[in-house]
C-alpha positions, 0 to 999 in steps of 0.5 A, a space after each residue: 499499500 502507498 501512502 495517500 498523505 502526498 496525494 492529499 498535500 498535492 491536492 492542497 497545493 492544487 486548490 490554492 490560488 496561483 497569482 495573488 501577492 507581490 514579490 519582496 522588491 526592497 531586496 532587489 535579489 528576491 525580486 528576481 526569483 521565480 514567482 510561481 514556485 510552490 512547495 509544501 513539506 510535513 514532517 511528524 515529531 517522529 521524523 517521517 517526512 512527506 514533501 510535494 511541489 518545489 520542495 528541492 528548490 532552496 530560498 533564503 530563510 530570512 526571518 524564519 531564522 528568528 525563532 531559532 536564533 532566539 533559541 540559541 540565545 536562551 541556551 547560551 546566555 540564559 533567560 534572565 539575560 536574554 529578557 533583560 535585553 528583548 521582551 516578549 510582548 506582541 507589537 502589533 506592528 509590521 516586522 520593521 517598525 521601531 517597536 521599542 519600550 520608551 524608557 529602556 529601548 528594549 525591543 518588544 519582542 525577538 520576532 520583529 527586526 529590532 528584536 532579531 538584531 538584538 538576539 543576534 548581537 547577543 549570540 554574537 557577543 560570545 564570539 568574534 563577528 564571524 564566528 557568531 554567524 558561523 555558529 548560527 549557520 551550524 545550528 540551523 544545519 543541525 536543526 535541518 539534519 544537513 549542511 546549509 550554506 549562505 547565499 552571498 549574493 542575497 546577503 550583499 543585496 540585503 546589506 546594500 539596501 538595509 538602511 532601515 535595519 541599520 537605523 534600528 541597530 544605531 538606535 539600539 545601540 544608543 540605548 546600550 541594548 548591545 555594544 559593538 558596531 551597529 554595522 557589524 551586527 547587521 551584516 551578521 544579521 543579513 547573512 543569518 537571514 541569507 542561509 539557503 533552505 528547502 522546505 524539507 529543510 524547514 519542515 525538519 527544523 520545525 519538527 525539532 520544535 514539535 518533538 521538544 527540541 529533539 532533531 527527529 532524524 539525528 536524535 540530537 537534543 538541540 534545545 531544552 524543553 523550557 526553550 522550546 516552550 518559550 520559543 513557541 510561546 513567543 511565536 504564537 503571539 508575535 511570529 506573524 507580526 501585525 497579523 498574529 491575532 488573526 493567525 492565532 485565531 483562525 489557524 491556531 498554530 505557533 508559526 513564523 514567516 519570512 519575506 522570501 516566501 516561506 512559513 513554518 508551523 508547529 503543532 507541539 508533539 505532533 508535526 512541523 509544517 513548511 511552506 514556500 511561495 514567494 509572492 507576499 500579502 500586505 503583512 509581508 507573508 506568503 499569500 499562497 502560504 497563508 491559504 495552505 496553512 488555513 486549509 491544513 489547519 481546517 482539514 487536519 484540526 491543527 488548532 491549538 485550542 481544539 485539543 483531542 482526547 489525549 491517548 498514548 496510542 490510537 492503535 490499542 491492539 493488533 492481533 491476527 486469527 485464524 489461518 488461510 482463507 478465513 484469517 483476519 487481522 483485527 485492529 483495535 483503535 481508541 481515542 480521537 482519530 485525527 491526521 496525525 495519529 491516523 497517519 501513524 497507522 498508515 505507516 504501521 501497515 506500510 512497514 507491517 503489511 496486512 498478510 490476511 485476506 480480511 482486516 477488522 477495524 474495531 472502532 467501539 473505543 473511538 470517541 470521535 473522528 475528525 474530518 482529516 482523520 476520516 479521509 485518511 482512514 477511508 482512502 487507507 481502506 480503499 487502497 487496501 481493497 485495491 490490494 485484494 484485502 476485504 475491510 470490515 468495521 465494528 462501529 457501534 457509535 456509527 462514526 462511519 455510518 455508510 462509508 463511501 470510500 470511492 471506486 464503487 467500493 463500500 467496506 462491509 459494516 459488521 452489525 455483529 462480531 460473530 464471525 470473530 474468535 470467541 475471546 473477542 466476543 468476550 472482551 467486548 462483552 457481547 453475546 455468543 
């Protein structure tokens, strides 16, 4: 059986409008990119990755670097030292505004440019200037699980036109938010933003935050759990600038955007998302990227405030009964069936295929079925049917009252479980 997840992600890309938004023309090098590039990656907290579209095309990370460098500053200098220099309050303003506390000059948060410059300066203060940039590049490479490089042409283009960032850095220096040469801070910061990534890289980086700071593929503990909690909290309230409130209420996941057209989103404990499309909306965020995230949040029930019932595993039991043509595999499911936990069942069946002619899905312990979980489960059933396996349901709550799967196939629904072995009937408390 082939996983249906890439097909669904492709449908999401195909459904999103192709021509809204404008390129980031204030950085000349970014104004020359192909505006039609479009990619989406999803990486689970366990490291299973799905990518569609132009997911192998590289682009510069830009402001998506901010939460990761903020995490590095917290790990290196400690919470108190960082909070002394950079706050955590939403600015409600665009990314390039002068959002500083009146008396102290402290930037309101690390996601706006003023706060990101201060954060970069804090990291660089522990090392020589060039070593600070290299330390950040190595951090981003560890998060992605491969070596990343810097697009020097984009860095030079941004530095040659970075008058506002230079003004912000000089203002911060006047308040003693950092010490040292403001131009050196800006140069280091724009090189940090010019690290090249793909959506697959960003998906893995986001999944590292989703898994509590552990890189899913390498197993490296990059950030501690308190740092991850702090970073995700600030991303949730400040990561999308003057659209942060709309984003949190409508989409409901911690996220960060960049002016090259990338967006990352993190659902703690479940998955990381990354999308890339260069045309930007009025907030400086990928227009199609926002549309994709809205669709995924709605389809996959990713909103943080829409929490499912906690269950250690949606698959409670897997057993095989009988021999030959009468053999059957029983999967007992529990809890809330949503995208991420149904996806684990799909992976389990790919890793350990059904070898019996029949499969019974016992849903008696399932509390609810979310739309994305329903679609993935039914597509799994359809593909199992194409492989010659008959699928039946034990479904007393009628979560799938008449599950039309497509292709003219409708799985059998067991009205009783008399065909199953006696110990299963006894466990369910049903008569012989």
